N, C-alpha and C positions, 0 to 999 in steps of 0.2 A: 214639285221642286222640293229643295231642302231649306229649313229654316231654322235658327237657333231660338228656342222658346224659353222664356223665364218661368220656371214652376215653383220658385220659391227663393229664399234667400240663398244666394250663391249656388243655386241650382239651375244650370243652363243645359237644355236638352237638345239635341239636333234632331228634327222630325221631317218627315214627309208630309207637306201641307199643300192645299190647293193654290194654284197660282192666283195672284190678286185679280179682282174683276176691276177693269178699267171703267171711269166715268168718261163722259163725252169729252172733257177739257183734260183729260189725263193722258200719260204715257208709260208704257212699261219699259223699266231699264233692266237689263242684265248686268249685275253687278260684278265688277272687276277687282276692286278692292274697297274696304271699309275700316276706317280707323276705330280705335277704342277711346273713347272720350272720357274725361273726369267724371261727367255727368252719369255716362254710363256704369262707371264703378259704383257710384252711389245707388243707382237703380238695381245693380246686381246684388250689392251688400244688404239692400232693404227688401229686396223681392217685390219691388213696386210694379205695378201692372201698367208699364208704359214702354212703347216700342223703343227697342234697343238700337243703336246703329244710326249715324246720321252724317258721317264723315265719309261720304263714298262718290266713286266714279264710276262709269260704266258705258254702255251702248243701249241707244234706244232700240227695242225690239217690236214695239207696237205702239200705235198712236190711236187715241180716241177720235171720233167722228168731228169734233170741234177744233181739234188741235191746228194751228196755223204756225207755218215757218220752221216745222220740224218735221224729220223723216227717219224711217227705219235706217239704222246704221250711224246714225250721228254719235259722235263721242260727246259725253256730257259730264258735267259736276252739277250738283244741285244745292241751291240755297235753301235749307230745311225749315227756315223760320218764316212763317206768313203772319202778316198782321192784318188787323181789319181796315186800318186807315182812317177809322171814324170815330173811334173811342176817345175819351177824355186824354188818354195818353199818346195815342198815336197822333192826335191834333197838336199837341204840345212837342212833337219830335222826340219823345223819350224813345230808349231802345225797345227791341222786340219783345223782351221779356216782361215789360210793363203792359203790353196790350191784353185787353180782357179776352181775346180771342185765342191769345198764345197757349194757356194751359188746356183749353179745350181741344185745340189741335194735337197738343202733345199727347194727349190720352188716345187719339186716334192714329197717330203716326205709324206708319208702315216701316217695319225693321229692314234695315239694310244689311243685316247679317242673314242674307238669304241669297237664294239664286237669283230671284228677281224681286224687284220692289217697283212701287208706282208713285207718281208725284204729278202734281199740276204742271202744264207746260210752261206757264209764266214763271216758274222757279228754276228753270234751265239755264245753263251756261255752256256754249259749245267750246270744245277743247280744240286749239290749235294742233296740228299734225305733231309738232315738235315737242308738245308737253306730255309726258307720260301719265299713264293712269295713276301710278303709284304717287307721283309728286302732285297730282291734281287732287288726291284725296286729303292733302294737306291744305287745301285752299280753306274749307271751313274752319279748321282749328286755327288758320292764321286770322281769322276775322276777329275772334274774341279779343286776342292780344292786340290787334290793330286799333280795335275800339277803346281798349284799356288805355293805351298811349293817348289817344285822342281825349279821352274823359279826364285824363290826369292833369292837363294843362301843360304839359311839359314844354319848356322852352329851350331853343338851341343854346347850348353851353351847360345845360342842367348836369348835375351829378345824379346817377340813378342807382338804386340798389334793388336787385331782384332776389327774393327768399323763395328758393325752392326751384330746381331746375328739372321737372318734369317737362313734357312735351310743350305744355303752354309757357312755362317759365323759359324754356329755351328759346320760344318764338319772341317772348317780350324782349329778351336780351338783344336778340339780333335786330328786332324792329325798333328799339331804342337807340341802336348805335347809328342805323341808317336815317333815323328821325333828329338826330343832331345832338345827342347827349355827349357831353364832354367825356365823360367816365361812366362806365357801367360795372359795377361790382355785384357779384352774385354768391349765393351760399348753397351749398347742398352737401349731403352725406354719401351718396351714391359715387364710387369711383368711376363708373361707366358715364354717368351724367356729368361728372366733373370734367371728363375727358372731352365730352361733347362740346362743352361750352368754352374750353381753353383759349380758342383762337376767335370767340364771339364776344367774351367779356374782357375787360380790362384786367380783371383778377377774379378768380374764382376761389372762395374760401371753403376750405373742407371743415365742417362744423364739428366733425369728430377729433380734429387736431387742434383747432383755433378758434378761440370765442370770437364768433362774428361782430359781436357788438365792439369789443375793444379794436379789432382790425379796422373795422369800417371807420369809426370814430379818428382812429390814427391816420388813415388815408385820407380823410376829410378834415384834418387839423382841428379835431374837436367838434366841428360844427354839425356833422350828421349829413345824410343824402338830402337832396331837394325834394325828390320822388321816391317813395317806396313802393313797390309792386310785390304784395304778398301773394304768392303763387302756390304754396304749400298746402294751404288750407288746415292749418294745424294751430294749436294753441300757442305752442312756443313760438313760431313764425309771427305770430299776430302780436304776441308779447314783444319781441324783439324789434318788430317794425315800430312800436311806440318809442323805443329807445334809441333808434337809429336815425328817425328824422330829425331834420333841422328845424328851428323856430320857424314857425310860418309855412312849413312844409306839408305835403300832401301824401297820404297813404290810400293807395287803391288797392281793394281786396278783389283779386282776380280768382283766387281759390275759394273754396266754400267749405268752412269749419262748420261741422255739424255739432260741435260740443259748446257747452257755455264757457264763455272765457271773462275772467276778472281783469277788468282794464281801469286804472285810475282816471277818473273822469276829470280831475284836476288838471291832469298833464294837457288833455285836450284844450281845456280852456286857457290856463297860463301860458301854454306854448303856441297858442293860436294855431292849432292843427286843423287840417281838413281832411276827413275820412269820407272815402266813396265806395260804394259798391255797386254792381250791376249783374243783370243776366241778359245774354244775348248781345246784339248790336243795332245800330241805327241804320237807316235807309243810306245806301250807297257804301257801306262798309264791306259788304261781300264782294262788290264790284273791285272795290281798292285792293281788297286781298287777292282776288284774282289776278290783278295786273302785277302785283307784287310777285307771285309766284311765276307767272307767265314770263314777265320780264327779267326774272332770275336776279332781282334786287337782293334776295337772301337765298342762300344755298340750303335747301331742305333736304337734299339726299342723305347727309350723314346722320340727320334726326331718325331715319328709318333704320331701326337695328335688328327688326325681325318681321318676317312674313309668315303667317301661319294659316292653316286650312281650316274650314269650316268646322270640321270634325274635332279640331283640338281647340275649340274656341274656349271650353273651360280652363284648359291649361294657360290659354293667351291671358284671360282675365285675372286668373290668380299672379301670373307673372307682373302684369301691370299693377296689381295692388301691392305686391311687394316692392316695386320701384326697381325692377331689375333691368328696364329697357328703357329705350327712348321711345318712339312711336312703333307700335305694333299694329300692323294691318292684317286683316282678315281676307283671305282670298277664296270667296264662295266656290 
């Protein structure tokens, strides 16, 4: 079978590799589509030895001897995050990224940028006939924004600002609206991404033309937004978030900025701000995201702006790094 192998920083090579060997409680999945996650981009640029590709859908083609309730031919999507359920963090209901087993499993993850991949059978969700493989591949990336909304403490009628309209920011924008936000204002530089969010946000601010701080303060009568979702993972967006949130408001860091950021700590104290960060999601969030997509409570179809072959995966990753697209799906 073919698989994309990361051999160094920004060096993805498609090779012929052996098919995965199934454990007794595992299933083999023929991958139909796999999306490029922001975490994949971090792994790609750093050359980290972690399996790429976890936003995928496909068909079961083989089952282990202890697998129950699943059969060859079932159309499935996979919740890639396993937790031990017994560590300090799991017992207290933290999201999956806090689990002590999470990063151990991450190092052993089977890449889904491949013809076939394998997973434990208790991580599967069966796709209804009217849900396409393409749309199903967006269930996993919807889970993180859904958890961000829940983590934020957002109330019906709140004013929300979303900084950065990559795939995750696009999903946060849509989920905030259906969760009862009175207004959602978003910021972005890419014309394509601005267009994708035009009918989802109340106003999209082009940061190359308009100062986002001035505009959002104008829209909120100088108060600022109740909740800020920083989805760009950048120094500038983080600093803007501090200036855009109202007194007593909350900033949720959905994007991951790998650079050191200078933040005036006195603003947090004097303005009584709450800052939250997380990795992954909590129990039940994946099932909720599955329902949101299945029931078409948000329209994810426009977010898929490119489908590329496995052989073109390096080009796809470079496109994603440049912010040229919405969701890019790889079709092995």
